[in-house]
Phi, psi and omega in degrees: 000143181255056180279116176252113182290157178292148181094357178283132182262164181298149181279352179285143182291334184262002183241140179237015180289153178274146178282145175292150179298142182223132177222160179104200185272162176117179181283144178291140179284135179249333183235153184286329179202181182296326181297314179293323178296316180293320178298316180296322178295318178295326177291322180285327184232074182291147178286126180291139181287154175245158180298138185259006181284138175240120179246120180064027180086355181255132179285149178290308177062014173282158178297134180281141177262345181180194184231136170272118185239149175284133182265141178283116184282344178285344177086003180288315179231147179294326180232141177287132182293330182244019183274189179300133180207129179212137175285141183217144172274166181301327181288327183266349182305313179299325179293316179293322178293322177293322177297314179296323178295324178294338177267009182061038176256136174271123185242160175223168182250134178229126180290165180299320180296317178296320181298314180291326180295326178277348181056047176266144180252134180286154179245327186288000000 
């Protein structure tokens, strides 16, 4: 029986809506709608980032190992929230760091796992 009692909340981490009551046969409902189900799937299976460097008009497209980020020189935060940020593979990392240095930006390296833990979004 697929009895979902009243007061049961959605299984998505970002949703707090209650599930509609369900009785009868079938699978128990876990999410309030298709949007929450898809969001939960994206959280469980994130898309791996790819390198964002373009050389001669051609994208690198190798899997990124981390992000070249602009560092806050005032020392308040290790990384600027709205500063320069680009995903890079190990082979392209020195090129992106040299590019940022040519723009007089102080950069740091953040792995993909650290990047996701901080829930920072790339801009480049």
